[in-house]
C-alpha positions as CSV (number, residue, x, y, z in Angstrom):
1,X,103.1,108.8,119.7
2,X,105.1,105.9,121.2
3,X,103.9,102.5,120.1
4,X,101.6,101.1,122.8
5,X,102.8,97.6,122.0
6,X,106.3,98.5,123.4
7,X,105.0,100.5,126.4
8,X,105.5,99.2,129.9
9,X,101.9,100.2,130.6
10,X,99.5,99.4,127.7
11,X,95.8,99.2,126.9
12,X,94.3,95.8,126.7
13,X,91.1,94.6,125.0
14,X,88.8,95.6,127.9
15,X,89.0,99.3,127.1
16,X,85.7,101.0,126.4
17,X,87.0,104.5,126.0
18,X,85.4,105.9,129.2
19,X,88.2,108.6,129.8
20,X,88.7,107.8,133.4
21,X,92.4,107.1,132.8
22,X,92.7,110.5,131.2
23,X,91.2,112.1,134.2
24,X,93.8,110.8,136.7
25,X,96.9,110.8,134.4
26,X,99.4,113.5,135.4
27,X,100.6,113.8,131.8
28,X,98.3,115.4,129.3
29,X,99.7,113.6,126.3
30,X,100.2,110.1,127.8
31,X,96.8,108.9,126.7
32,X,95.5,109.0,123.1
33,X,91.8,108.8,122.3
34,X,91.6,106.7,119.1
35,X,89.1,104.6,117.2
36,X,90.0,100.9,116.7
37,X,87.7,98.4,114.9
38,X,84.9,100.9,115.2
39,X,85.3,101.3,119.0
40,X,86.6,104.2,121.1
41,X,89.7,103.3,123.0
42,X,92.3,105.2,125.1
43,X,95.8,103.9,124.3
44,X,99.0,104.7,126.0
45,X,101.9,106.7,124.5
46,X,104.9,104.7,125.8
47,X,107.2,107.6,125.4
48,X,105.1,110.1,127.3
49,X,103.9,107.7,130.0
50,X,105.8,107.9,133.4
51,X,104.3,104.5,134.6
52,X,102.7,106.1,137.7
53,X,99.9,103.5,137.6
54,X,97.1,106.0,138.3
55,X,95.1,104.6,135.5
56,X,95.1,101.1,137.1
57,X,93.5,102.5,140.2
58,X,90.9,104.5,138.2
59,X,89.9,101.9,135.6
60,X,86.9,99.9,136.5
61,X,87.2,97.7,133.4
62,X,90.7,96.3,134.0
63,X,91.7,97.8,130.7
64,X,95.3,98.5,131.6
65,X,98.1,96.0,131.8
66,X,101.9,96.2,132.3
67,X,105.0,94.4,131.2
68,X,107.9,93.4,133.3
69,X,110.8,90.9,133.1
70,X,109.3,87.9,135.1
71,X,109.1,85.5,132.2
72,X,112.6,86.4,131.0
73,X,113.9,86.0,134.5
74,X,112.6,82.5,134.9
75,X,113.7,81.5,131.4
76,X,117.3,82.7,132.1
77,X,117.2,81.0,135.5
78,X,116.3,77.7,133.9
79,X,119.1,78.1,131.4
80,X,121.6,78.3,134.2
81,X,122.2,82.0,134.3
82,X,123.9,83.1,137.5
83,X,121.3,85.4,139.1
84,X,121.0,87.0,142.5
85,X,118.0,88.8,143.9
86,X,117.6,92.3,145.3
87,X,114.5,92.0,147.4
88,X,112.1,95.0,148.0
89,X,111.3,95.4,151.7
90,X,107.6,95.5,150.8
91,X,107.8,91.9,149.8
92,X,108.0,90.7,153.4
93,X,105.1,93.1,154.3
94,X,102.9,91.8,151.5
95,X,103.7,88.1,152.0
96,X,104.8,87.6,155.7
97,X,103.7,83.9,155.6
98,X,104.8,83.0,152.1
99,X,108.0,85.1,152.1
100,X,110.5,82.5,153.3
101,X,109.2,79.5,151.4
102,X,109.0,81.4,148.1
103,X,112.6,82.6,148.5
104,X,113.5,79.0,149.3
105,X,111.8,77.9,146.1
106,X,113.8,80.5,144.1
107,X,117.0,79.3,145.7
108,X,116.1,75.7,144.7
109,X,115.7,76.9,141.1
110,X,119.2,78.3,141.2
111,X,119.1,81.9,142.6
112,X,122.5,82.6,144.1
113,X,122.2,85.4,146.7
114,X,119.2,87.2,148.2
115,X,119.9,90.7,149.5
116,X,117.2,93.0,150.9
117,X,117.0,96.5,149.3
118,X,116.4,97.7,152.9
119,X,120.2,97.6,153.2
120,X,120.4,99.7,150.0
121,X,117.9,102.1,151.6
122,X,120.3,102.5,154.6
123,X,123.0,103.5,152.1
124,X,120.7,105.9,150.5
125,X,119.8,107.6,153.8
126,X,123.6,107.8,154.6
127,X,124.2,109.3,151.1
128,X,121.4,111.8,151.3
129,X,122.4,113.2,154.7
130,X,126.1,113.2,153.8
131,X,125.5,115.0,150.4
132,X,122.9,117.5,151.8
133,X,125.1,118.5,154.8
134,X,128.4,118.6,152.9
135,X,126.9,120.6,149.9
136,X,124.3,122.6,151.8
137,X,121.8,121.1,149.4
138,X,118.6,122.2,150.9
139,X,115.3,121.8,149.2
140,X,116.4,118.7,147.3
141,X,113.8,116.2,146.1
142,X,114.3,112.6,147.1
143,X,114.4,110.2,144.1
144,X,113.6,106.6,145.3
145,X,110.5,106.8,143.2
146,X,111.2,106.3,139.4
147,X,107.8,107.8,138.4
148,X,108.7,111.1,140.1
149,X,112.2,111.1,138.5
150,X,110.7,110.3,135.0
151,X,108.1,113.1,135.4
152,X,110.8,115.7,136.3
153,X,113.1,114.5,133.5
154,X,110.3,114.7,130.9
155,X,108.1,117.6,132.0
156,X,109.7,119.7,134.7
157,X,113.4,119.9,133.8
158,X,113.6,123.1,135.8
159,X,113.7,120.8,138.9
160,X,116.5,118.5,137.7
161,X,119.0,120.5,139.7
162,X,116.9,119.8,142.8
163,X,116.8,116.1,142.4
164,X,119.2,114.7,145.1
165,X,122.0,113.1,143.1
166,X,122.1,109.9,145.1
167,X,120.9,106.6,143.7
168,X,117.7,105.0,144.9
169,X,117.8,102.2,147.5
170,X,117.6,99.6,144.7
171,X,120.6,101.0,142.8
172,X,122.6,101.7,146.0
173,X,122.1,98.0,146.9
174,X,123.1,96.9,143.3
175,X,126.2,99.1,143.4
176,X,127.2,97.7,146.8
177,X,126.7,94.1,145.5
178,X,128.7,94.8,142.3
179,X,131.5,97.0,143.6
180,X,131.9,96.0,147.2
181,X,130.8,92.4,147.2
182,X,132.3,91.8,143.8
183,X,129.4,89.7,142.8
184,X,129.4,89.0,139.0
185,X,125.8,87.7,138.9
186,X,123.0,89.3,137.0
187,X,120.7,91.0,139.4
188,X,116.9,90.7,139.5
189,X,114.8,93.1,141.5
190,X,111.7,91.6,143.3
191,X,109.6,94.7,142.9
192,X,106.3,96.3,143.9
193,X,106.7,99.0,141.2
194,X,105.9,99.1,137.5
195,X,108.1,102.1,137.0
196,X,111.2,100.4,138.2
197,X,111.6,98.9,134.7
198,X,112.2,102.4,133.5
199,X,114.8,103.0,136.2
200,X,116.8,99.8,135.5
201,X,116.8,100.6,131.8
202,X,117.9,104.2,132.3
203,X,121.4,104.9,130.8
204,X,122.3,106.6,134.1
205,X,122.0,103.3,136.1
206,X,124.5,101.6,133.9
207,X,122.7,98.3,133.6
208,X,123.5,97.2,137.1
209,X,120.1,95.5,137.4
210,X,118.8,93.2,134.6
211,X,115.3,92.2,135.6
212,X,112.2,94.0,137.1
213,X,110.2,91.1,138.6
214,X,107.0,92.4,140.0
215,X,105.1,91.0,143.0
216,X,102.0,90.5,140.9
217,X,103.6,88.5,138.0
218,X,106.1,86.7,140.3
219,X,103.4,85.3,142.6
220,X,101.2,84.4,139.6
221,X,104.1,82.4,138.2
222,X,105.0,80.9,141.7
223,X,101.5,79.7,142.3
224,X,101.0,78.3,138.8
225,X,104.3,76.4,138.9
226,X,104.1,75.6,142.7
227,X,107.5,77.1,143.5
228,X,108.2,76.4,147.1
229,X,111.3,75.4,149.1
230,X,112.9,75.4,152.6
231,X,112.5,78.7,154.3
232,X,115.2,81.2,153.3
233,X,115.7,84.8,154.4
234,X,117.8,87.7,153.1
235,X,121.5,87.6,153.7
236,X,122.6,91.1,154.9
237,X,121.4,92.8,158.1
238,X,119.7,96.1,157.5
239,X,118.2,98.9,159.7
240,X,115.4,101.4,159.3
241,X,115.7,101.3,155.6
242,X,113.0,98.6,155.8
243,X,110.4,101.3,156.3
244,X,111.2,103.2,153.1
245,X,108.1,101.5,151.4
246,X,105.7,103.2,153.8
247,X,104.5,106.8,153.4
248,X,107.0,109.1,155.1
249,X,109.5,106.3,155.4
250,X,112.4,108.4,154.1
251,X,111.4,111.3,156.3
252,X,111.4,109.1,159.4
253,X,114.9,107.8,158.5
254,X,116.2,111.4,158.2
255,X,114.5,112.4,161.5
256,X,116.1,109.4,163.1
257,X,119.5,110.8,162.3
258,X,119.0,114.5,162.0
259,X,116.2,115.2,164.5
260,X,112.8,116.5,163.9
261,X,113.9,120.1,163.9
262,X,114.6,119.9,160.2
263,X,111.5,120.5,157.9
264,X,110.9,117.7,155.5
265,X,108.1,118.1,153.1
266,X,106.3,114.8,152.7
267,X,104.1,114.4,149.6
268,X,102.5,111.3,148.1
269,X,99.7,110.3,145.7
270,X,99.5,110.4,141.9
271,X,97.4,113.5,141.7
272,X,98.9,115.6,144.6
273,X,102.5,114.6,143.8
274,X,102.6,116.1,140.3
275,X,100.6,119.2,141.1
276,X,103.0,119.8,144.0
277,X,106.0,119.5,141.6
278,X,104.5,122.1,139.3
279,X,104.0,124.5,142.3
280,X,107.4,123.6,143.7
281,X,109.0,124.6,140.4
282,X,107.6,128.1,140.8
283,X,108.8,128.2,144.3
284,X,112.3,127.2,143.3
285,X,112.4,129.6,140.3
286,X,111.2,132.5,142.5
287,X,113.9,131.8,145.1
288,X,111.4,131.3,147.9
289,X,112.2,129.4,151.1
290,X,112.6,125.6,150.6
291,X,112.5,122.6,153.1
292,X,115.4,120.6,154.2
293,X,114.3,118.1,151.6
294,X,111.2,116.7,149.9
295,X,110.2,113.1,150.6
296,X,108.3,112.4,147.4
297,X,106.5,109.2,146.5
298,X,104.1,108.5,143.6
299,X,101.9,106.0,145.5
300,X,99.6,107.5,148.1
301,X,100.2,104.6,150.5
302,X,103.8,104.2,149.7
303,X,105.7,101.4,147.9
304,X,104.1,98.8,150.2
305,X,101.0,99.4,148.1
306,X,103.0,99.9,144.9
307,X,101.6,99.8,141.4
308,X,102.8,96.2,140.8
309,X,101.4,94.4,143.8
310,X,98.5,91.9,143.5
311,X,95.1,93.6,143.5
312,X,94.0,91.6,146.5
313,X,96.9,92.9,148.6
314,X,95.9,96.4,147.9
315,X,92.8,96.0,150.0
316,X,92.9,96.9,153.7
317,X,95.8,97.8,156.0
318,X,97.4,94.4,156.6
319,X,100.6,95.5,154.7
320,X,101.0,98.5,156.9
321,X,100.6,96.5,160.1
322,X,103.2,94.0,158.8
323,X,105.6,96.9,158.0
324,X,105.1,98.4,161.4
325,X,106.2,95.2,163.0
326,X,109.3,95.2,160.7
327,X,110.0,98.8,161.7
328,X,109.9,97.9,165.4
329,X,112.2,95.0,164.9
330,X,114.7,97.4,163.1
331,X,114.8,99.7,166.1
332,X,115.4,96.9,168.6
333,X,119.2,97.0,168.0
334,X,122.0,97.2,170.5
335,X,123.4,100.6,171.5
336,X,126.3,100.1,169.1
337,X,123.9,100.0,166.1
338,X,123.1,103.3,164.3
339,X,119.4,102.5,164.5
340,X,119.2,101.8,168.2
341,X,116.4,103.5,170.1
342,X,118.4,104.7,173.1
343,X,120.7,107.0,171.1
344,X,120.3,110.6,170.1
345,X,120.0,111.5,166.4
346,X,123.6,112.9,166.6
347,X,124.9,109.7,168.0
348,X,123.0,107.6,165.5
349,X,124.4,109.7,162.6
350,X,127.9,109.3,163.9
351,X,127.4,105.5,164.0
352,X,125.8,105.5,160.6
353,X,128.8,107.3,159.1
354,X,131.1,104.9,160.9
355,X,129.2,101.9,159.5
356,X,129.6,103.1,156.0
357,X,133.0,104.8,156.3
358,X,134.5,102.4,153.8
359,X,132.0,103.4,151.2
360,X,132.9,106.1,148.6
361,X,129.9,108.4,148.2
362,X,131.0,109.0,144.6
363,X,130.1,105.4,143.8
364,X,126.5,106.3,144.7
365,X,126.2,109.6,142.9
366,X,123.9,109.5,139.9
367,X,123.2,111.8,136.9
368,X,119.8,112.8,135.4
369,X,118.9,113.4,131.8
370,X,116.7,116.2,130.4
371,X,114.1,114.5,128.2
372,X,111.8,117.5,128.0
373,X,112.6,118.3,124.3
374,X,111.3,115.0,123.0
375,X,108.3,115.1,125.4
376,X,107.4,118.7,125.1
377,X,103.8,119.5,125.2
378,X,102.9,122.0,122.5
379,X,101.1,125.0,123.8
380,X,98.7,126.7,121.3
381,X,98.8,130.4,121.0
382,X,95.7,132.5,121.4
383,X,94.7,132.3,117.7
384,X,95.3,128.5,117.6
385,X,93.3,128.1,120.8
386,X,90.4,130.1,119.5
387,X,90.4,128.1,116.2
388,X,90.2,124.9,118.2
389,X,87.3,126.3,120.3
390,X,85.4,127.4,117.2
391,X,85.8,123.9,115.7
392,X,84.3,122.6,119.0
393,X,81.4,125.0,118.7
394,X,82.6,126.9,121.7
395,X,82.3,130.6,120.8
396,X,81.4,132.3,124.1
397,X,83.6,132.6,127.2
398,X,81.0,130.6,129.1
399,X,81.1,127.8,126.5
400,X,84.9,127.8,126.7
401,X,84.7,127.2,130.5
402,X,82.1,124.5,130.8
403,X,84.8,122.4,132.4
404,X,82.5,119.3,132.8
405,X,85.5,117.0,132.7
406,X,83.6,114.3,130.8
407,X,86.4,114.3,128.3
408,X,88.8,113.4,131.2
409,X,90.5,116.8,131.4
410,X,89.8,119.2,134.2
411,X,89.1,122.1,131.9
412,X,88.0,122.8,128.4
413,X,91.3,124.5,127.7
414,X,93.2,121.4,128.6
415,X,91.0,119.5,126.2
416,X,91.8,122.0,123.5
417,X,95.5,121.7,124.3
418,X,95.2,117.9,124.0
419,X,93.5,118.3,120.6
420,X,96.3,120.7,119.6
421,X,98.8,117.9,120.5
422,X,96.9,115.4,118.5
423,X,96.1,113.1,121.4
424,X,92.4,113.7,121.4
425,X,89.5,114.8,119.2
426,X,86.6,117.2,119.5
427,X,84.2,114.2,119.2
428,X,85.2,113.4,122.8
429,X,83.8,116.7,124.0
430,X,80.3,116.2,125.3
431,X,79.4,119.9,124.7
432,X,80.5,119.6,121.1
433,X,78.5,116.3,120.6
434,X,75.5,117.9,122.3
435,X,75.7,120.8,119.8
436,X,76.1,118.4,117.0
437,X,73.0,116.5,118.2
438,X,71.0,119.7,118.3
439,X,72.2,120.6,114.8
440,X,71.4,117.1,113.6
441,X,68.0,117.4,115.3
442,X,67.2,120.6,113.5
443,X,68.5,119.1,110.3
444,X,66.4,116.0,110.9
445,X,63.3,118.1,111.5
446,X,64.0,120.0,108.3
447,X,64.5,116.8,106.4
448,X,61.4,115.4,108.0
449,X,59.4,118.4,106.7
450,X,61.0,118.0,103.3
451,X,60.3,114.3,103.3
452,X,56.7,114.9,104.2
453,X,56.3,117.3,101.3
454,X,58.1,114.9,99.0
455,X,55.8,112.1,100.3
456,X,52.8,114.1,99.4
457,X,54.3,114.7,95.9
458,X,55.1,111.0,95.7
459,X,51.5,110.1,96.8
460,X,50.2,112.3,94.0
461,X,52.6,110.8,91.5
462,X,51.5,107.4,92.8
463,X,47.9,108.2,92.1
464,X,48.9,109.4,88.6
465,X,51.0,106.3,88.1
466,X,48.1,104.1,89.3
467,X,45.8,105.7,86.7
468,X,48.5,105.4,84.0
469,X,49.1,101.8,85.0
470,X,45.3,101.0,84.6
471,X,45.4,102.7,81.2
472,X,48.5,100.8,80.3
473,X,46.9,97.6,81.4
474,X,43.9,98.2,79.1
475,X,46.2,99.0,76.2
476,X,48.1,95.8,77.0
477,X,44.8,93.9,76.8
478,X,44.1,95.4,73.4
479,X,47.6,94.7,72.4
480,X,47.3,91.1,73.5
481,X,44.1,90.7,71.5
482,X,45.7,92.2,68.4
483,X,48.6,90.0,68.8
484,X,46.3,86.9,69.0
485,X,44.5,88.1,65.9
486,X,47.7,88.6,64.1
487,X,48.8,85.2,65.1
488,X,45.5,83.7,63.9
489,X,45.8,85.7,60.6
490,X,49.3,84.5,60.1
491,X,48.2,80.9,60.7
492,X,45.4,81.3,58.2
493,X,47.8,82.9,55.7
494,X,50.2,80.0,56.2
495,X,47.3,77.5,55.5
496,X,46.2,79.5,52.4
497,X,49.7,79.7,51.1
498,X,50.1,75.9,51.6
499,X,46.8,75.4,49.6
500,X,47.9,77.7,46.8
501,X,51.1,75.8,46.6
502,X,49.3,72.5,46.3
503,X,47.0,73.9,43.6
504,X,49.9,75.3,41.7
505,X,51.5,71.9,41.7
506,X,48.3,70.6,40.2
507,X,48.4,73.4,37.6
508,X,52.0,72.4,36.8
509,X,51.1,68.8,36.5
510,X,48.0,69.7,34.3
511,X,50.2,71.9,32.1
512,X,52.5,68.9,31.5
513,X,49.6,66.7,30.5
514,X,48.1,69.4,28.3
515,X,51.5,69.8,26.6
516,X,51.7,66.1,26.0
517,X,48.1,66.1,24.6
518,X,48.8,68.9,22.3
519,X,51.9,67.1,21.1
520,X,49.7,64.1,20.2
521,X,47.3,66.3,18.4
522,X,50.1,67.8,16.5
523,X,51.4,64.4,15.4
524,X,47.9,63.3,14.4
525,X,47.4,66.5,12.5
526,X,50.6,66.0,10.6
527,X,49.6,62.4,9.9
528,X,46.2,63.5,8.7
529,X,47.7,66.1,6.5
530,X,50.0,63.6,4.9
531,X,47.1,61.2,4.3
532,X,45.1,64.0,2.7
533,X,48.0,64.8,0.5
534,X,48.3,61.1,-0.5
535,X,44.6,61.0,-1.1
536,X,44.8,64.1,-3.3
537,X,47.6,62.5,-5.2
538,X,45.6,59.4,-5.7
539,X,42.7,61.5,-6.7
540,X,44.9,63.3,-9.2
541,X,46.2,60.0,-10.6
542,X,42.7,58.6,-10.7
543,X,41.6,61.7,-12.6
544,X,44.6,61.3,-15.0
545,X,43.8,57.6,-15.5
546,X,40.2,58.5,-16.2
547,X,41.4,61.0,-18.7
548,X,43.7,58.6,-20.3
549,X,40.9,55.9,-20.3
550,X,38.7,58.4,-22.0
551,X,41.3,59.1,-24.6
552,X,41.8,55.4,-25.2
553,X,38.2,54.7,-25.3
554,X,38.0,57.2,-28.0
555,X,40.5,55.4,-30.1
556,X,38.8,52.1,-29.6
557,X,39.9,48.9,-30.7
558,X,43.4,47.9,-30.2
559,X,43.6,49.5,-27.0
560,X,41.8,46.8,-25.3
561,X,44.7,45.7,-23.2
562,X,45.3,49.2,-22.0
563,X,41.9,49.4,-20.6
564,X,42.6,46.3,-18.6
565,X,45.7,47.8,-17.0
566,X,43.8,51.0,-16.3
567,X,41.0,49.1,-14.8
568,X,43.6,47.3,-12.5
569,X,45.2,50.6,-11.4
570,X,41.8,52.2,-10.8
571,X,41.0,49.2,-8.6
572,X,44.2,49.6,-6.6
573,X,43.6,53.3,-6.3
574,X,40.2,52.6,-5.1
575,X,41.5,50.2,-2.6
576,X,44.2,52.5,-1.4
577,X,41.7,55.4,-1.1
578,X,39.5,53.2,1.0
579,X,42.4,52.4,3.3
580,X,43.3,56.0,3.5
581,X,39.8,56.9,4.3
582,X,39.6,54.3,7.0
583,X,42.9,55.5,8.4
584,X,41.8,59.1,8.3
585,X,38.6,58.2,10.1
586,X,40.6,56.5,12.8
587,X,42.8,59.5,13.1
588,X,39.8,61.7,13.3
589,X,38.5,59.6,16.2
590,X,41.8,59.9,18.0
591,X,41.8,63.6,17.4
592,X,38.3,63.9,18.7
593,X,39.2,62.0,21.8
594,X,42.3,64.2,22.3
595,X,40.2,67.2,21.9
596,X,37.7,65.9,24.4
597,X,40.4,65.2,26.9
598,X,41.8,68.7,26.2
599,X,38.5,70.2,27.0
600,X,38.2,68.3,30.2
601,X,41.7,69.4,31.2
602,X,40.8,73.0,30.3
603,X,37.8,72.8,32.6
604,X,40.0,71.4,35.4
605,X,42.4,74.3,34.8
606,X,39.6,76.8,35.0
607,X,38.5,75.2,38.3
608,X,42.0,75.3,39.6
609,X,42.5,78.9,38.6
610,X,39.2,79.8,40.2
611,X,40.3,78.1,43.4
612,X,43.6,79.9,43.3
613,X,41.8,83.1,42.8
614,X,39.6,82.5,45.8
615,X,42.5,81.6,47.9
616,X,44.4,84.6,46.7
617,X,41.4,86.7,47.6
618,X,41.3,85.2,51.1
619,X,45.0,85.7,51.5
620,X,44.7,89.4,50.5
621,X,41.9,89.8,53.0
622,X,44.0,88.2,55.7
623,X,46.9,90.4,54.8
624,X,44.7,93.4,55.1
625,X,43.6,92.3,58.5
626,X,47.2,91.7,59.6
627,X,48.1,95.2,58.3
628,X,45.2,96.7,60.3
629,X,46.2,94.8,63.4
630,X,49.8,95.9,62.9
631,X,48.7,99.5,62.7
632,X,46.7,99.1,65.9
633,X,49.8,97.5,67.6
634,X,51.8,100.5,66.4
635,X,49.3,102.9,67.9
636,X,49.2,101.0,71.2
637,X,53.0,101.0,71.4
638,X,53.1,104.7,70.7
639,X,50.7,105.3,73.6
640,X,52.7,103.1,75.9
641,X,55.8,105.0,75.0
642,X,54.2,108.3,75.8
643,X,52.8,107.1,79.1
644,X,56.0,105.4,80.2
645,X,57.7,108.7,79.4
646,X,55.2,110.4,81.8
647,X,56.1,107.9,84.5
648,X,59.8,108.6,84.1
649,X,59.3,112.4,84.4
């Protein structure tokens, strides 16, 4: 598909995909149904389009626009480019009051010459009649209309030999200016026609014309920039070529010179024109009788209501009345003029040939190109067509011939061909979409029934879930209670453990004191033992002294002094024994006190141990309670696990 951004005619942002453009387009593949940004749109294939403008007339949304060379023309003019104008005769008919001042404004901007294409039309008429009569070229198709030429070159190449090989009025005028006036300027065509851009860019027109400046865009620019000047008119006198823009204008020119005895087939209008060409092809190929020539125009009301005029000018018949006045002026010539009223067709033709005797007809001969291969519309075979219809849910002959035209095509078969060529999709077929809706409806009903059944199951499950949730809530209450009990038990255990710790510190302190007391007792015991030994020794000595004293007493007499010494020692011994006894008594008192203290400490130890035992007993009980609570928590958790498993299933 040609890029729409480069097309002369293109789709703008107003398109809503209504298919009206498809319904009027003579080319099946010139419009592509696409989806852009989530919206259906019909875009133009620039390669396939013949710029006939039918879509502009049909579209109620102003969704089609066109490109011309107006901006480039004014930019080049401002830069000082040497440019002359070729002026379409329809310009005067469309703007009889503004015509002269607008041309004056263009002159003021730097336009060099202004030449009416009506003069070029006179050359075209001369060329047609000369070529037809000299070559016995009957049945030829006129070619002033570039949309008609483009259609034949792209889609009906069988008629290329029937296109009269004489340039259009525009190109005849351009050739005259270039070759006979020797004018080096660039040429701009002030044009009522979108399709003229295709003609001036055709390789067979040799670049004689540089700009297609349409009425619509020109006058928009003129009014926006207030382009006005002293009144100016075209520079070359012309004849009946001025009526070429009206329907049958060429036919009337030929009648003027050849008489009305010749049969000229006149055909206009975007729809009828291209249907006629298809029929005419069959007539030519079958060798059937043909007219003297075919006067063919794309626009139903001629070029005076061309595709590129302002929309406001397309309303009413004012343009035709203005053109009629131009026509009458063209006929009010002197008898020496080929367009004079008082002459016979034969006399006029003689004068026409005399007027253009210095022209070489070969300068105005043109060639045509066969573009049918690159624009060939693929025709599906029977199997391919059936496959497309099946994909569209069209299985019966009746379904294949619904022909509602909602898709834009006249028949279901043409829609299928468009799908085969990739320029449309089955989703644009209302029959297909209707079937899809029915299928979706049935599917929706089935889904609805399934959903209802599932809803009942869900409601039942919800009830089960509600019951389980209530049960779970109760278990959670029990779990919460157990947790609080565990927390309280743990707090109690902590307090008991703290108390035991304090008591054990007391036990440790007591043990230290007891150890110290026992150490004192041990020292006192050793001291008492030593004292006892000394006392024993003293007693032994006393006994020995007593023995000795007994022995000495037995001897008597001279032993008197010995008794005195013994008596002294016994005294000392008695004194020492007394001291020892006293000291032993004191030690015994100390031992008694120590023992009493030891007993008291022992009692304290017993009490402490008893307290520890009680606390240990309490701690054990608390531990048992915690263990029981923990077991209960485990049971609750297990039940929760089972019930949550039921919820998941």
